[in-house]
C-alpha positions in Angstrom: 0.0 0.0 0.0 1.2 3.5 -0.8 0.7 6.7 1.3 0.5 10.0 -0.5 1.2 13.4 0.9 0.8 16.6 -1.0 2.3 19.9 0.1 -0.7 22.1 -0.6 1.4 25.2 0.0 3.6 24.3 -2.7 1.0 22.9 -5.1 0.2 25.3 -7.9 -2.7 23.5 -9.4 -1.0 22.3 -12.6 -3.0 19.0 -12.4 -0.2 16.7 -13.9 -0.9 14.3 -11.0 -4.6 14.3 -11.9 -3.9 13.7 -15.5 -1.6 10.8 -14.8 -3.6 9.2 -11.9 -7.2 10.4 -12.0 -8.3 7.5 -9.7 -6.3 9.1 -6.9 -6.0 12.9 -7.8 -8.7 15.2 -8.9 -9.0 19.1 -9.3 -11.9 20.7 -7.6 -12.3 24.0 -9.6 -9.1 25.6 -10.9 -7.0 25.5 -7.8 -8.1 22.8 -5.2 -6.5 19.5 -5.5 -8.4 16.6 -4.0 -6.6 13.3 -3.3 -6.7 10.0 -1.5 -3.8 9.8 0.9 -4.0 6.0 1.3 -4.0 4.7 -2.3 -5.2 1.2 -2.0 -4.8 -0.8 -5.1 -3.2 2.1 -7.2 -0.2 0.9 -9.2 3.1 2.2 -7.6 4.5 2.9 -11.0 1.6 5.1 -11.9 1.8 7.1 -8.5 5.5 7.3 -9.0 5.1 9.0 -12.4 2.2 11.2 -11.2 4.7 12.5 -8.4 7.5 12.9 -10.8 5.4 14.9 -13.2 4.6 17.6 -10.6 6.4 20.7 -11.8 6.9 22.0 -8.2 7.4 18.5 -6.5 4.6 18.8 -4.2 3.6 15.2 -4.3 5.4 12.5 -2.1 4.7 8.8 -2.4 5.7 6.6 0.3 5.4 2.7 0.7 3.6 1.5 3.9 4.3 -2.1 4.9 1.1 -4.2 6.0 2.5 -4.3 9.8 2.7 -0.4 9.7 -0.8 0.0 8.5 -2.2 -1.5 11.8 -2.5 -5.2 11.1 0.6 -6.2 13.1 1.4 -5.3 16.8 -0.8 -3.0 18.8 -0.1 0.7 18.7 2.4 1.6 21.4 0.8 4.9 22.1 -2.5 3.2 22.8 -0.7 0.7 25.2 0.7 3.8 27.1 -2.8 5.2 27.5 -4.3 1.9 28.8 -1.3 1.4 31.4 -2.0 5.0 32.6 -5.6 4.2 33.6 
């Protein structure tokens, strides 16, 4: 699974990401970018192309391992909260 982050302060609305990966990125109006931060099932190659096409490099794509996504060990911060009670 891939996790996507977009620096919306840097994004200038060129929409290259929306053109290359429309199932993940979409323009709302002329300037607002909408996107799915957790791209389930999107081909990594397509996401990488969309990120690379951004003229201002506002798109970051990172790989999330299944254990990092919450299917593995319990969250350490939640354990700390339960012990404090």
